[in-house]
N, C-alpha and C positions, 0 to 999 in steps of 0.2 A: 504494500500500500504506500503511495507517495506520502512524504512527510507532511505536506500541506493538507492531506485528507485524514490524518490520524486525529481522532477526537482528543481534546485535552482532558486528562483523567480527573482533574479537580474542578472542571467547569463542564458539567454534563450538557450535551447538545440538547436543546429543547425542541422537540418535534411536535409542533402544535398546529400543523396545517390541516388537521381533520377535526371536525366536531365530534364529540364523544364523551365517554365516561373515563375519568382519570383518577389514578391514585397518586397523591402528592405527599412528599415529605420535605420539610424545610428545617434547617438547623441554624442555631446561633453560631457565630464565629468562635472557633476553638471550643465549641460545645459548652460555653460559659452559661451558668445558671442565672441569666439576667431576669428571668420571670419567676423566681423563687418566691413563694408565699401566696396566700389567698388573693390579696388585692392585685398583685401583678398578674397572676394567672387569670383572674377575672377580666382584666383589661385586654389581655391577649386573646382570650376566648371570645369575648364580645367583638373584638376587632376582626377575627377570622370570620365569624358569622356575618357581621355587617358588611364587610368588603365583598364577601361572596355574593350576598344578596344584591348589593349595589351594582355588581358587575354581571348579574344575571346567571350566576352559577347556582345550581341546586345541589346542596350537600346532602348526602345520605348517611355519612358516618364521619366522625372526627374524634381526635384526641389531642389535647393541648397540654404541654408539659413545660417545665422550667427552661429547657434548652432545645426543644424541637416540637413539631406538631405533624400530624398526618391528617389527611382527609380523602374521602372518596366523593367526587362531585361530577355532575353532568355539566358540560359547557353550555353556554346559552343556545337555546333551540332556534333562535332567530338569526344565528350566524353560521357560516359554512365552516369556520375554523374555531380553534380554541386559543387563538393567539392572544386574546385579552388576559389570559392567565398570567403572563409575565408582567403586564401593567398592573393587574390586580394585586399580585404578591409584592410587586415593587412599591405600591402605595401602602400596603399593610406594613411592610418592613420599614419603610421610611417613617411613617407616623409612629409606630411602636418604638423604633430606635430613638427618635427624637424625644419621645415621652420618657423612656427609661434613662436616657442620657441626662435629661434635665433633672430627673428624680435623683440620680446618682452624682450629679455635678461632674459629669464626664463628657463635655461637649466634643463632638466629632469622633467619638470612639466607634469603631465598627462593631455592630451588634449582630447582624445577620450575615451568614456565609452564602448560601445558595439554596436551591431547591432541586428536587428530582421529581419528574412526573413519568408515569407509565400509563399509556392508553390501554384500557381494559377491553379486550375484544372477544373474550370467551366468558360465557356465563359462570362457569365454575371458578374462574380466576376472579371475576367480579364479586361473587358471593363470598369467596374466601377472604378477599380484602375488606369487604364490609365487616365480616366477623373479626378480622385482624384489628381493624381500627376500633371497633367497639370494645374489644377485649384488651387493647394495649395497656391500659392502666393495671390490669391484672398481671400481664407479662412483665411489667416493670416493678411488680411487687408493691404497688401503692395501695391497693385494695384487694380484698378477697373475692369480691363480686363487682363486675364492671359498672353496674348501675349505681354503685356507691360513689363513684368518682364524679365530682360536679363539673369538670371541664372536659367531659367526653359525651358522646352521643348515646350511650347505651340506655340510660334512663329515658331519654326522649324516644328512642326507637321502641323500647318495650311498651311505652305508653301509647304510641301512635300507630304502630303496625299491628296487624292481626296476629293472634297467637300462632297461626300456621306460618306466617312470614318470619316471626321471631325464631320459631323452632327450626325452620329451614336454614336461615342464615347462621344461627348458632351451632348447627350441626356440622358446618364446614370446617375441616381441619386447616390449621394455619402453620403447622410446624414444618411443612415442606416449601413454604413460600420463600422466595429469595428477596427479602426486604432488608436493605441496609438499615438496621436498627440496633446498633450496639451502644446506644446512648445510656449513660448512667444518669438517671433523673434524680432530682432533689426530692427527698422524702418529705420536705417541708412544704406542705400545701394546706 
C-alpha cells in the first residue's frame, strides 16, 4: 500500500458518506478523568443527549463515563450521509472542554482526543452493540445492574421498550465484540 494511503493509526479515518446506524466511542485526551463526579457526569450526559437531538441523531443506547462515552445512534433520516457526526461531536467536545477548563482554571488544555465510529450493517452486530452500550457500566464495575447507572440508557430502555424488545437485546452476547474499551473509569460518580 502506498505510504500516502496508509491510515494514520491515532486518527481513525471517519467514513460517514452513508446514512445509517453507528456505534460511536469518544475518549478524553490521555484518558484523563475530566468528568469525574455526579455534577460533571450530568453535564456531559445532558450534552450528549442534547447535541444528538439538535443534530437530528436518534440515540438508542448510550453510556457516559469520566473519560469516555459510547452510543448507538441513527443518523438523520432527512440526509443521505452521516457527515454531520463530526460537526456534532466537535460542538459537544468544544463546549464541554471549555466548560470543564473554566471549572478547573485550565484554559486551552486539550480535553478530548478523538472518536471512532462503526456503521452497523448487520442486525446481530447492531443488537449486540445496543446491549454492549446498555451494559457498559456493569462491564466497568460501576454497578451490579445496568439500570442503576444514571448516565446510561438502560433504565430508559427498560422503561420505554416492550418486554420482548428488552429480552431480545439483553440476550445478545457482547464478549466477542471487538470494541476498543480498555478504559479505567473513575468509580467516583
